[in-house]
C-alpha positions in Angstrom: -73.0 -63.1 19.8 -71.3 -61.6 22.9 -71.5 -57.9 23.5 -68.3 -56.0 22.7 -67.1 -53.8 25.6 -64.3 -51.3 25.4 -62.9 -50.3 28.9 -65.8 -49.1 31.0 -68.2 -48.4 28.2 -70.3 -50.3 25.8 -70.9 -49.4 22.2 -74.3 -49.4 20.6 -73.9 -49.7 16.9 -75.0 -51.4 13.8 -73.2 -53.5 11.2 -72.7 -50.6 8.8 -70.6 -48.6 11.2 -72.9 -45.8 12.5 -72.1 -45.6 16.2 -74.8 -44.1 18.4 -73.0 -42.8 21.5 -75.2 -42.2 24.5 -74.2 -38.7 25.6 -75.4 -37.2 29.0 -77.2 -33.9 28.6 -78.7 -32.9 32.0 -81.5 -35.4 32.6 -81.5 -36.7 29.0 -79.3 -38.6 26.7 -78.7 -37.5 23.1 -77.9 -40.1 20.4 -74.9 -38.6 18.7 -73.8 -40.5 15.5 -70.1 -41.1 15.0 -70.1 -42.0 11.3 -67.6 -44.2 9.5 -68.4 -46.0 6.3 -67.3 -49.5 5.3 -66.7 -50.5 9.0 -68.6 -53.2 11.0 -69.2 -53.5 14.7 -70.5 -56.4 16.8 -73.6 -55.7 18.9 -76.4 -57.4 20.8 -79.3 -59.1 19.0 -81.7 -57.1 21.0 -80.4 -53.8 19.6 -82.8 -51.8 17.5 -82.7 -48.0 17.3 -86.1 -46.7 16.3 -85.6 -43.1 15.5 -89.2 -42.4 14.6 -90.6 -42.5 18.1 -87.9 -40.6 19.9 -88.3 -37.0 21.1 -86.2 -34.4 19.4 -83.9 -31.6 20.5 -82.6 -28.7 18.5 -78.9 -29.1 17.5 -76.6 -26.7 15.7 -76.3 -28.9 12.6 -79.0 -31.6 12.6 -82.0 -32.6 14.7 -81.1 -35.7 16.6 -83.4 -37.9 18.8 -83.4 -37.5 22.5 -83.9 -40.4 25.0 -85.4 -39.2 28.3 -84.2 -41.1 31.3 -84.1 -40.8 35.1 -80.5 -40.7 36.4 -79.8 -43.2 39.1 -77.4 -42.8 42.0 -75.0 -45.2 40.5 -72.0 -44.0 38.6 -73.2 -46.2 35.7 -76.3 -44.9 34.0 -78.6 -47.4 32.4 -81.0 -46.3 29.6 -84.5 -47.7 29.7 -86.7 -46.4 26.9 -89.7 -47.8 25.0 -88.1 -47.0 21.7 -86.1 -50.3 22.0 -82.8 -48.8 23.1 -82.0 -51.6 25.5 -80.6 -51.3 29.0 -77.3 -52.9 28.0 -76.4 -49.6 26.3 -74.6 -47.8 29.0 -72.0 -45.1 29.5 -69.8 -44.3 32.5 -70.2 -40.8 33.8 -67.3 -38.5 34.3 -66.1 -34.9 34.6 -63.5 -35.0 31.8 -64.4 -33.7 28.4 -62.5 -34.3 25.2 -63.0 -32.0 22.2 -62.0 -32.8 18.6 -60.0 -29.9 17.1 -61.1 -30.9 13.6 -64.9 -30.9 13.9 -65.6 -29.7 17.4 -67.4 -32.8 18.7 -67.2 -33.4 22.5 -66.6 -36.7 24.2 -66.8 -37.7 27.9 -64.6 -40.7 27.3 -61.0 -40.7 26.0 -61.7 -44.1 24.6 -64.5 -42.8 22.3 -62.5 -39.7 21.6 -59.5 -41.7 20.3 -61.9 -43.8 18.1 -63.4 -40.7 16.7 -60.0 -39.2 15.8 -59.5 -42.2 13.5 -62.5 -41.0 11.4 -60.3 -38.0 10.4 -56.9 -39.6 10.2 -58.1 -42.8 8.6 -55.8 -44.7 11.1 -56.5 -48.5 10.8 -54.4 -50.3 13.4 -56.2 -53.6 13.2 -55.1 -55.8 10.3 -56.6 -59.1 8.9 -54.0 -61.9 9.0 -55.6 -63.5 6.0 -55.9 -60.7 3.4 -54.2 -57.7 5.0 -57.3 -55.5 5.0 -57.1 -53.0 7.9 -59.8 -51.6 10.2 -60.2 -48.7 12.6 -61.7 -50.8 15.3 -61.2 -54.4 16.6 -64.9 -55.4 16.5 -64.8 -54.5 12.8 -62.0 -56.9 12.3 -63.7 -59.6 14.2 -66.8 -59.5 11.9 -64.5 -59.4 8.9 -62.7 -62.6 10.0 -66.0 -64.4 9.8 -65.9 -63.9 6.0 -62.6 -65.9 5.8 -63.9 -68.6 8.1 -67.2 -68.9 6.3 -69.1 -68.3 9.5 -72.6 -67.3 8.4 -74.6 -68.0 11.5 -77.7 -65.9 10.8 -80.1 -67.2 8.1 -83.1 -65.3 6.7 -86.3 -67.3 7.4 -87.9 -65.8 4.3 -85.4 -66.5 1.5 -82.7 -68.6 3.2 -79.9 -66.1 2.6 -77.2 -66.3 5.3 -75.3 -63.4 7.0 -72.3 -63.0 9.1 -73.9 -60.9 11.8 -77.3 -60.0 13.2 -77.3 -56.4 11.9 -76.8 -57.5 8.3 -79.7 -60.0 8.7 -82.0 -57.3 10.2 -81.1 -54.9 7.4 -81.8 -57.6 4.8 -85.2 -58.5 6.4 -86.3 -55.0 5.7 -86.0 -55.7 2.0 -88.8 -58.2 2.5 -91.0 -56.3 4.9 -90.4 -52.8 3.4 -89.8 -51.5 6.9 -88.1 -48.1 7.1 -87.6 -47.3 10.8 -85.2 -44.3 10.4 -87.1 -41.1 9.8 -85.8 -37.7 8.9 -87.1 -35.3 11.5 -86.9 -32.4 9.1 -88.9 -33.6 6.1 -90.3 -36.9 7.3 -88.6 -39.1 4.7 -88.0 -42.7 5.9 -84.9 -44.9 5.5 -84.1 -48.5 5.9 -80.6 -48.0 7.5 -79.2 -45.1 9.5 -76.4 -44.5 7.0 -79.0 -43.5 4.4 -80.6 -41.1 7.0 -77.2 -39.6 7.8 -76.2 -39.0 4.2 -79.7 -37.7 3.4 -79.4 -35.1 6.2 -76.0 -33.9 4.9 -77.1 -33.7 1.3 -80.6 -32.4 1.6 -80.6 -30.3 4.7 -77.2 -29.5 6.4 -74.8 -29.5 3.4 -72.2 -30.9 5.7 -69.1 -32.4 3.9 -66.7 -33.4 6.6 -64.3 -35.5 4.5 -61.7 -33.4 2.8 -59.3 -34.5 0.1 -55.8 -33.4 1.2 -54.6 -33.3 -2.5 -57.1 -31.1 -4.2 -59.3 -29.8 -1.4 -62.5 -31.3 -2.6 -64.9 -32.4 0.2 -67.4 -35.2 0.5 -70.4 -36.1 2.6 -69.2 -39.7 3.3 -65.8 -41.2 3.7 -66.3 -43.9 1.1 -66.8 -41.1 -1.6 -63.5 -39.6 -0.5 -61.7 -42.9 -0.8 -63.1 -43.6 -4.3 -62.3 -40.0 -5.3 -58.6 -40.3 -4.2 -58.2 -43.6 -6.1 -60.0 -42.3 -9.3 -58.5 -38.8 -9.4 -55.1 -39.1 -7.8 -53.6 -42.5 -7.1 -55.2 -44.8 -9.7 -55.3 -47.6 -7.1 -57.7 -50.5 -7.9 -57.6 -52.7 -4.9 -60.6 -54.8 -5.6 -59.8 -57.9 -7.7 -62.1 -60.2 -9.6 -60.9 -63.7 -8.9 -62.7 -65.0 -12.0 -61.2 -62.8 -14.8 -58.5 -60.8 -12.9 -59.9 -57.4 -13.6 -59.4 -54.8 -10.9 -61.7 -52.1 -9.7 -61.6 -48.9 -7.7 -64.5 -49.7 -5.3 -66.1 -52.8 -3.9 -69.5 -51.7 -5.4 -67.9 -51.7 -8.9 -66.6 -55.2 -8.3 -70.0 -56.4 -7.1 -71.6 -55.0 -10.2 -68.9 -56.6 -12.4 -69.4 -60.0 -10.7 -72.9 -60.1 -12.0 -71.5 -60.4 -15.6 -70.1 -63.7 -14.5 -72.9 -65.0 -12.2 -75.8 -63.7 -14.3 -77.5 -62.5 -11.1 -80.3 -60.0 -11.7 -81.3 -58.6 -8.3 -83.3 -55.6 -9.4 -86.9 -56.6 -10.4 -89.5 -54.3 -11.7 -92.7 -54.7 -9.7 -94.8 -53.5 -12.6 -93.8 -55.9 -15.4 -91.5 -58.4 -13.6 -88.4 -57.7 -15.8 -85.1 -58.2 -13.9 -81.9 -56.3 -14.3 -78.2 -56.8 -13.3 -77.6 -53.2 -12.5 -79.5 -50.6 -10.5 -78.8 -48.0 -13.1 -80.6 -50.1 -15.8 -83.4 -50.8 -13.5 -83.9 -47.1 -12.6 -84.1 -46.1 -16.3 -86.5 -48.9 -17.0 -88.9 -47.9 -14.2 -89.1 -44.5 -15.9 -90.7 -46.2 -18.9 -93.6 -46.9 -16.6 -93.7 -43.6 -14.6 -93.0 -41.3 -17.6 -90.3 -39.5 -15.6 -87.7 -37.8 -17.7 -85.2 -36.0 -15.4 -82.6 -35.2 -18.1 -83.7 -32.0 -20.0 -82.2 -30.4 -23.1 -82.2 -26.7 -23.7 -84.4 -27.3 -26.7 -87.3 -28.5 -24.5 -87.0 -32.2 -24.9 -86.3 -34.4 -21.9 -84.9 -37.9 -21.6 -85.0 -41.0 -19.3 -81.2 -41.2 -19.0 -78.1 -39.2 -19.4 -77.1 -41.5 -22.2 -80.2 -40.7 -24.2 -79.5 -37.0 -23.7 -75.9 -37.3 -24.9 -77.1 -39.1 -28.1 -79.7 -36.4 -28.7 -77.0 -33.7 -28.2 -74.7 -35.3 -30.8 -77.4 -35.8 -33.3 -79.4 -32.5 -32.9 -76.9 -30.1 -31.4 -73.4 -31.3 -32.5 -71.9 -27.8 -32.1 -73.1 -27.3 -28.5 -71.1 -28.5 -25.5 -73.2 -29.5 -22.6 -72.7 -31.7 -19.6 -75.6 -34.0 -19.0 -77.0 -33.5 -15.6 -80.0 -34.8 -13.8 -82.3 -33.2 -11.3 -82.6 -36.6 -9.7 -79.5 -37.2 -7.6 -80.9 -39.6 -5.0 -78.7 -42.5 -6.2 -76.7 -43.5 -3.2 -76.2 -47.3 -3.2 -76.2 -49.5 -0.1 -75.6 -53.2 0.1 -78.5 -55.6 0.5 
């Protein structure tokens, strides 16, 4: 697909919405993520950000990769790097600097600065004429429109599944290859998509929660968690409709899980015994029957595979005690495949 250009700059991004802005730092360029969940951006087929092989620089909040580059005499700086950041990812140099009063991030372009502000205000000026869904950026709307038009131009050569854009296809292919090209520079853990790495950094290392609920003051690591919180705790909005039975849901992930009750799809398969499950939660508990893991402990010394088992145990053995079932295993963030 054609590359999407905004004014004098070009955006290097992936389908999930993590924008990697090439930022000039002396003779180097630092990849600075501008994170926004549930958004999509068009990009070149050649784009592939391999974070493992990049050099690193110390940052105030998180270690980010650095791409070394020789600055040419031209006002437009091209990035040539063996880590597969392609030369088409460019940025116009300039003397102006734009600072976000909310989070303190700096931008050399007013265009990027205005886009970044929408991550705080949730402004969505681009609307779908078919369903009314709104988007922060026009490229996100363009990809969304392919859903209505049925334009799935990118098939998987392994299983035949088709996708609306190259980024989704690349992410899907990693489910076959097991590739996890995004590595945490702090602990070495690898991830399949950059969103998982970003959230991991915030939850495991930095503790950053930049998304604040204006109603109750609770903060969240990712914007989608904030949106679900607002609907669940404050507005009661359920914007995701099942066209089969008419039931409504708070989030798209809840709707997807519900749809499996109609389709019978069982996408989670145990590699040990071959048993398949509709829901990841069921699959996770099942795997613990093989591994022996029991992350839900009771004060009496017993431990259980699931919070449900712990609750049943509490009712039967400790009916007079009030206890909230909690797990030491909280790595349950879900991403679409």
